[in-house]
The first five atom37 places (N, CA, C, CB, O) and aatype in JSON, in Angstrom:
{
  "aatype": [20, 20, 20, 20, 20, 20, 20, 20, 20, 20, 20, 20, 20, 20, 20, 20, 20, 20, 20, 20, 20, 20, 20, 20, 20, 20, 20, 20, 20, 20, 20, 20, 20, 20, 20, 20, 20, 20, 20, 20, 20, 20, 20, 20, 20, 20, 20, 20, 20, 20, 20, 20, 20, 20, 20, 20, 20, 20, 20, 20, 20, 20],
  "atom_mask": [
    [1, 1, 1, 1, 1],
    [1, 1, 1, 1, 1],
    [1, 1, 1, 1, 1],
    [1, 1, 1, 1, 1],
    [1, 1, 1, 1, 1],
    [1, 1, 1, 1, 1],
    [1, 1, 1, 1, 1],
    [1, 1, 1, 1, 1],
    [1, 1, 1, 1, 1],
    [1, 1, 1, 1, 1],
    [1, 1, 1, 1, 1],
    [1, 1, 1, 1, 1],
    [1, 1, 1, 1, 1],
    [1, 1, 1, 1, 1],
    [1, 1, 1, 1, 1],
    [1, 1, 1, 1, 1],
    [1, 1, 1, 1, 1],
    [1, 1, 1, 1, 1],
    [1, 1, 1, 1, 1],
    [1, 1, 1, 1, 1],
    [1, 1, 1, 1, 1],
    [1, 1, 1, 1, 1],
    [1, 1, 1, 1, 1],
    [1, 1, 1, 1, 1],
    [1, 1, 1, 1, 1],
    [1, 1, 1, 1, 1],
    [1, 1, 1, 1, 1],
    [1, 1, 1, 1, 1],
    [1, 1, 1, 1, 1],
    [1, 1, 1, 1, 1],
    [1, 1, 1, 1, 1],
    [1, 1, 1, 1, 1],
    [1, 1, 1, 1, 1],
    [1, 1, 1, 1, 1],
    [1, 1, 1, 1, 1],
    [1, 1, 1, 1, 1],
    [1, 1, 1, 1, 1],
    [1, 1, 1, 1, 1],
    [1, 1, 1, 1, 1],
    [1, 1, 1, 1, 1],
    [1, 1, 1, 1, 1],
    [1, 1, 1, 1, 1],
    [1, 1, 1, 1, 1],
    [1, 1, 1, 1, 1],
    [1, 1, 1, 1, 1],
    [1, 1, 1, 1, 1],
    [1, 1, 1, 1, 1],
    [1, 1, 1, 1, 1],
    [1, 1, 1, 1, 1],
    [1, 1, 1, 1, 1],
    [1, 1, 1, 1, 1],
    [1, 1, 1, 1, 1],
    [1, 1, 1, 1, 1],
    [1, 1, 1, 1, 1],
    [1, 1, 1, 1, 1],
    [1, 1, 1, 1, 1],
    [1, 1, 1, 1, 1],
    [1, 1, 1, 1, 1],
    [1, 1, 1, 1, 1],
    [1, 1, 1, 1, 1],
    [1, 1, 1, 1, 1],
    [1, 1, 1, 1, 1]
  ],
  "atom_positions": [
    [[-27.65, -7.88, 11.55], [-26.94, -6.63, 11.44], [-26.13, -6.64, 10.15], [-26.02, -6.39, 12.67], [-25.3, -7.54, 9.96]],
    [[-26.33, -5.71, 9.27], [-25.62, -5.7, 8.0], [-24.32, -4.92, 8.14], [-26.5, -5.08, 6.89], [-24.26, -3.86, 8.77]],
    [[-23.28, -5.48, 7.55], [-21.97, -4.86, 7.6], [-21.77, -4.07, 6.31], [-20.84, -5.93, 7.79], [-21.87, -4.62, 5.22]],
    [[-21.48, -2.78, 6.44], [-21.26, -1.97, 5.25], [-19.77, -1.81, 5.03], [-21.94, -0.58, 5.39], [-19.02, -1.53, 5.97]],
    [[-19.34, -1.98, 3.81], [-17.94, -1.84, 3.44], [-17.68, -0.39, 3.05], [-17.56, -2.81, 2.29], [-18.51, 0.23, 2.39]],
    [[-16.55, 0.13, 3.44], [-16.19, 1.49, 3.07], [-15.71, 1.5, 1.62], [-15.1, 2.06, 4.02], [-14.88, 0.67, 1.23]],
    [[-16.23, 2.41, 0.85], [-15.81, 2.52, -0.54], [-15.05, 3.83, -0.75], [-17.02, 2.43, -1.49], [-15.32, 4.84, -0.11]],
    [[-14.11, 3.76, -1.65], [-13.3, 4.92, -2.03], [-13.19, 4.93, -3.54], [-11.89, 4.88, -1.35], [-13.37, 3.89, -4.18]],
    [[-12.89, 6.08, -4.14], [-12.72, 6.09, -5.6], [-11.39, 5.46, -6.0], [-12.79, 7.52, -6.13], [-10.37, 5.66, -5.33]],
    [[-11.4, 4.69, -7.08], [-10.17, 4.13, -7.63], [-9.26, 5.28, -8.03], [-10.48, 3.19, -8.86], [-9.73, 6.28, -8.59]],
    [[-7.99, 5.15, -7.75], [-7.07, 6.26, -8.04], [-6.84, 6.45, -9.54], [-5.75, 6.02, -7.36], [-6.33, 7.48, -9.96]],
    [[-7.21, 5.47, -10.35], [-7.0, 5.59, -11.79], [-8.3, 5.91, -12.54], [-6.41, 4.3, -12.33], [-8.36, 6.89, -13.28]],
    [[-9.34, 5.07, -12.36], [-10.57, 5.25, -13.15], [-11.67, 5.99, -12.41], [-11.09, 3.92, -13.6], [-12.68, 6.36, -13.01]],
    [[-11.5, 6.21, -11.09], [-12.43, 6.96, -10.24], [-13.75, 6.26, -9.96], [-12.71, 8.28, -10.87], [-14.65, 6.88, -9.39]],
    [[-13.92, 4.98, -10.33], [-15.11, 4.22, -9.94], [-15.01, 3.91, -8.45], [-15.25, 2.89, -10.78], [-13.9, 3.79, -7.92]],
    [[-16.14, 3.78, -7.78], [-16.14, 3.45, -6.36], [-15.77, 1.97, -6.19], [-17.54, 3.74, -5.72], [-16.37, 1.1, -6.81]],
    [[-14.76, 1.7, -5.34], [-14.32, 0.34, -5.05], [-14.21, 0.18, -3.54], [-12.95, 0.03, -5.75], [-14.09, 1.17, -2.81]],
    [[-14.25, -1.07, -3.06], [-14.1, -1.33, -1.63], [-12.68, -1.01, -1.2], [-14.45, -2.79, -1.29], [-11.73, -1.3, -1.92]],
    [[-12.54, -0.42, -0.03], [-11.22, -0.09, 0.49], [-10.46, -1.37, 0.8], [-11.33, 0.8, 1.75], [-11.01, -2.28, 1.42]],
    [[-9.22, -1.45, 0.36], [-8.37, -2.59, 0.66], [-8.33, -3.69, -0.38], [-8.79, -3.16, 1.92], [-7.6, -4.66, -0.21]],
    [[-9.11, -3.57, -1.47], [-9.04, -4.62, -2.49], [-7.72, -4.53, -3.24], [-10.24, -4.52, -3.47], [-7.1, -3.47, -3.3]],
    [[-7.3, -5.64, -3.81], [-6.0, -5.69, -4.48], [-6.03, -5.2, -5.92], [-5.48, -7.08, -4.45], [-5.02, -4.72, -6.43]],
    [[-7.17, -5.32, -6.57], [-7.26, -4.96, -7.99], [-8.62, -4.36, -8.28], [-7.0, -6.19, -8.9], [-9.64, -4.88, -7.83]],
    [[-8.65, -3.26, -9.02], [-9.9, -2.62, -9.39], [-10.65, -3.52, -10.37], [-9.64, -1.21, -10.01], [-10.08, -3.95, -11.38]],
    [[-11.94, -3.81, -10.1], [-12.69, -4.66, -11.03], [-13.04, -3.95, -12.34], [-13.97, -5.13, -10.36], [-13.44, -4.61, -13.3]],
    [[-12.89, -2.64, -12.4], [-13.24, -1.88, -13.6], [-12.05, -1.68, -14.54], [-13.8, -0.53, -13.2], [-12.17, -1.87, -15.75]],
    [[-10.88, -1.3, -13.98], [-9.74, -0.99, -14.84], [-8.53, -1.89, -14.61], [-9.33, 0.44, -14.64], [-7.6, -1.89, -15.42]],
    [[-8.52, -2.67, -13.52], [-7.43, -3.6, -13.26], [-6.24, -3.01, -12.53], [-6.96, -4.16, -14.53], [-5.22, -3.68, -12.37]],
    [[-6.33, -1.77, -12.08], [-5.22, -1.14, -11.36], [-4.94, -1.89, -10.06], [-5.55, 0.34, -11.06], [-5.86, -2.26, -9.34]],
    [[-3.66, -2.1, -9.76], [-3.27, -2.74, -8.5], [-3.45, -1.76, -7.35], [-1.8, -3.22, -8.57], [-3.14, -0.57, -7.49]],
    [[-3.95, -2.24, -6.22], [-4.19, -1.44, -5.01], [-4.88, -0.11, -5.33], [-2.86, -1.16, -4.31], [-4.33, 0.96, -5.09]],
    [[-6.1, -0.18, -5.87], [-6.77, 1.04, -6.33], [-7.16, 2.0, -5.21], [-7.99, 0.68, -7.09], [-7.38, 3.18, -5.46]],
    [[-7.24, 1.51, -3.96], [-7.65, 2.39, -2.88], [-6.46, 3.04, -2.17], [-8.48, 1.63, -1.88], [-6.65, 3.84, -1.26]],
    [[-5.23, 2.7, -2.57], [-4.05, 3.27, -1.94], [-3.79, 4.65, -2.53], [-2.81, 2.36, -2.13], [-3.7, 4.82, -3.74]],
    [[-3.69, 5.65, -1.65], [-3.41, 6.99, -2.14], [-1.91, 7.27, -2.09], [-4.18, 8.04, -1.31], [-1.13, 6.42, -1.65]],
    [[-1.5, 8.44, -2.52], [-0.09, 8.78, -2.63], [0.58, 8.79, -1.26], [0.07, 10.14, -3.3], [1.72, 8.34, -1.12]],
    [[-0.1, 9.29, -0.24], [0.47, 9.35, 1.1], [0.77, 7.95, 1.61], [-0.49, 10.08, 2.05], [1.84, 7.71, 2.17]],
    [[-0.16, 7.02, 1.45], [0.05, 5.65, 1.89], [1.22, 5.0, 1.14], [-1.22, 4.82, 1.69], [2.04, 4.32, 1.75]],
    [[1.3, 5.21, -0.16], [2.38, 4.65, -0.95], [3.73, 5.21, -0.49], [2.17, 4.93, -2.45], [4.71, 4.48, -0.42]],
    [[3.77, 6.5, -0.19], [5.0, 7.14, 0.28], [5.43, 6.54, 1.62], [4.8, 8.65, 0.41], [6.61, 6.24, 1.81]],
    [[4.49, 6.38, 2.54], [4.81, 5.82, 3.86], [5.33, 4.4, 3.72], [3.56, 5.85, 4.78], [6.32, 4.04, 4.37]],
    [[4.7, 3.58, 2.9], [5.16, 2.2, 2.69], [6.57, 2.19, 2.09], [4.19, 1.44, 1.78], [7.4, 1.39, 2.52]],
    [[6.84, 3.04, 1.12], [8.14, 3.07, 0.47], [9.24, 3.49, 1.45], [8.11, 4.03, -0.72], [10.28, 2.85, 1.52]],
    [[8.99, 4.55, 2.2], [9.98, 5.03, 3.17], [10.2, 3.97, 4.25], [9.52, 6.36, 3.8], [11.34, 3.76, 4.68]],
    [[9.15, 3.32, 4.7], [9.28, 2.28, 5.71], [10.13, 1.12, 5.2], [7.9, 1.77, 6.15], [10.98, 0.6, 5.93]],
    [[9.91, 0.71, 3.98], [10.68, -0.4, 3.4], [12.15, -0.02, 3.27], [10.11, -0.8, 2.03], [13.02, -0.84, 3.56]],
    [[12.44, 1.2, 2.84], [13.83, 1.65, 2.7], [14.51, 1.69, 4.07], [13.88, 3.04, 2.03], [15.64, 1.24, 4.2]],
    [[13.83, 2.23, 5.08], [14.4, 2.27, 6.42], [14.66, 0.87, 6.97], [13.48, 3.04, 7.36], [15.69, 0.62, 7.58]],
    [[13.71, -0.03, 6.75], [13.88, -1.41, 7.21], [15.11, -2.05, 6.57], [12.63, -2.24, 6.89], [15.91, -2.67, 7.26]],
    [[15.26, -1.9, 5.26], [16.4, -2.49, 4.57], [17.72, -1.86, 5.03], [16.24, -2.33, 3.05], [18.72, -2.56, 5.17]],
    [[17.72, -0.56, 5.26], [18.91, 0.12, 5.75], [19.3, -0.4, 7.13], [18.68, 1.65, 5.8], [20.47, -0.7, 7.38]],
    [[18.34, -0.52, 8.03], [18.61, -1.02, 9.37], [19.07, -2.48, 9.34], [17.38, -0.89, 10.26], [19.97, -2.87, 10.09]],
    [[18.46, -3.27, 8.48], [18.88, -4.67, 8.34], [20.33, -4.75, 7.86], [17.96, -5.42, 7.36], [21.11, -5.55, 8.39]],
    [[20.69, -3.96, 6.88], [22.08, -3.95, 6.39], [23.03, -3.47, 7.47], [22.2, -3.05, 5.14], [24.13, -4.01, 7.6]],
    [[22.63, -2.49, 8.25], [23.47, -1.97, 9.34], [23.7, -3.05, 10.4], [22.82, -0.72, 9.99], [24.83, -3.24, 10.85]],
    [[22.65, -3.75, 10.79], [22.77, -4.82, 11.79], [23.63, -5.96, 11.26], [21.38, -5.35, 12.19], [24.48, -6.47, 11.99]],
    [[23.43, -6.36, 10.01], [24.24, -7.44, 9.44], [25.7, -7.05, 9.33], [23.7, -7.84, 8.07], [26.59, -7.88, 9.52]],
    [[25.96, -5.79, 9.02], [27.34, -5.3, 8.94], [27.98, -5.32, 10.33], [27.37, -3.87, 8.36], [29.15, -5.67, 10.45]],
    [[27.24, -4.94, 11.36], [27.76, -4.92, 12.73], [28.05, -6.33, 13.23], [26.75, -4.22, 13.68], [29.05, -6.56, 13.91]],
    [[27.19, -7.28, 12.88], [27.37, -8.66, 13.32], [28.58, -9.27, 12.59], [26.08, -9.49, 13.06], [29.36, -10.01, 13.19]],
    [[28.72, -8.97, 11.33], [29.79, -9.53, 10.52], [31.15, -8.97, 10.92], [29.53, -9.25, 9.04], [32.14, -9.7, 10.98]],
    [[31.2, -7.68, 11.21], [32.5, -7.03, 11.44], [32.77, -6.8, 12.83], [32.6, -5.77, 10.73], [33.82, -6.26, 13.18]]
  ]
}
C-alpha cells in the first residue's frame, strides 16, 4: 500500500512542497506550508500561554 503525502504550495515561491516540512527545498523559506491563519493561531496561543503563566506566577509569589 503506497502512502501519498499531501502537498501544498509554498507560501513564498508557490512550488508544491510536502505539508509540514520545516524548510522549502526550492527557496529556503521556513515552514513553507504554514498559512496566515495557522501563524495567527500559534501567535495568539503563545501570547495567551505566557500571560497565564505570568498571572499564575504572580499569584503564587504574592
